[in-house]
N, C-alpha and C positions, 0 to 999 in steps of 0.2 A: 504493500500499500504506500509506503514511503516514497518509492520510486515513481509511482503514479502521481502522487501529490506534487513532487518536484517537477515532473513533466508539465502539469497544469499551471504551476506557479510560473515556470519559464514561459509557457505559452501566453499566459495573461500579461506578463511583463512585455512581451513582444507586441501583443495587442495594444496595451496601454501606450507604448511608444510609437505605434503605427508603422512598425518596420515591416513593410509588405514583403521585401525580399527575404527577410528572416522567417516570416510566417510560413512560407513554403517548405521550409526545412522540417516542419512538424508533420507534414503530410506525405502519405504514400501515394503511389500512382497505380491505378486510377483512384481518385478521391470521389466519393459519392456524397452529395448533400441533399437531404430530404426534409421538406417542410410539408404542412398540410396542403399547401397550394402549389408547390413546385418540386421538381427533382432535377438535380444537375449532376452530370458526370464530367469530371475534369481528367482528361487523359494526359495532358502535358503540363510542364511547369508553368508555361504561359497561361493556360486555362486556370490553374490554381492561383497564380498571382493576380489575374483579372478578378476572380471571384473574391479573393481577399481584399483587393482594392475597393470593390463594390461594397463589401461588408463594412470596412472601416469608414468609407465616405458616407454611406447611408446612415450608420449609427452616429457618426460625428454630426451630420446634418440634423439629426434628432436630438442633439445636445448631449450625447454620450461621450464621456471622457475617460472613464475608468471601468475596468472589467474585473470582477472578483469571483473566482471559482470556489465552489465548496463541493467536494466529492460526496455524493449521496450513497452510491453503491458501486462496488466493482466485483467482477466475477470472471474467473478463468474459464475461457471457452475451449482452449486447447493449450498445448505447450507454448505456443507463440502468439496466441490471440486472446485479447482481454476485452471484456465489455465494461464500460464505465458510464455511470449516470452522474452528471454534473449540474448543479444549480448555479447559474450565473446571475450575479447581481450587477446591474449596469447603473452607473452613477454619473452625475453631471460633474462639471469642473470644480464645484464646491464640495464634492463628496456626498451629495444628497442622492439617495436611491431614486432612480427614475422608474425602473421596473426590473423584474426578474423573470428568467425563463430557464427551462430545463433543456439540456441537450444530452443525448445518448451518443456515445462514441464507441466505435469498434477500433481498437488499437492492435497493431501487430509489432512484435519485437523484431528488429532487423538483425543482420548478421553481427553487428557490434553491440547488441543489446540496447539499442535506442528505440523508443516507441515511435511509431508513425501512425497517423490517423488515416484509416481506410474509409470509414463511414461516419457521417454526422447526421443525426436525426434531431431536428429542432422541434421540441414539444412546446408550442407557444399557445398555451390555453387561453390567455386573454387577448391574443392576436396583436399584441403591441409590437412585437418583432416584425411580423409580416406587414403591418401597417407602415412601419418605418422603412422597410425594405422594398415596398411595393413598386416604386418607380425604378428600382435597380434590377429587380429579378423577374419582372413579368413582361 
């Protein structure tokens, strides 16, 4: 669990800093992103960078400046594949909570024991994430 927590701490730091080129290092290929309203498959690093740029720009336009993860559940699916459910708290530049949403991740350990995200499922019960991203992902 400690390794998974460290992975998401590093991932959130990269999100907080808006480092698009660094965000791609957390993803495997292909990367699948699923919401209630859309499904995206990123086959190349360019595809992954574009979707990360859309994500950062869409959330920034909605006033989001900080992303804080809390691991809710993790489960080993195989020797190299792990399922993780994360509650993300999204805050404005003053640190005030704007909204939270849950994401489920399928992670794979690569040959040097680093996690790579294979699948992201965004569980956006209140539709706040989808509303914010509507102009970028539809």
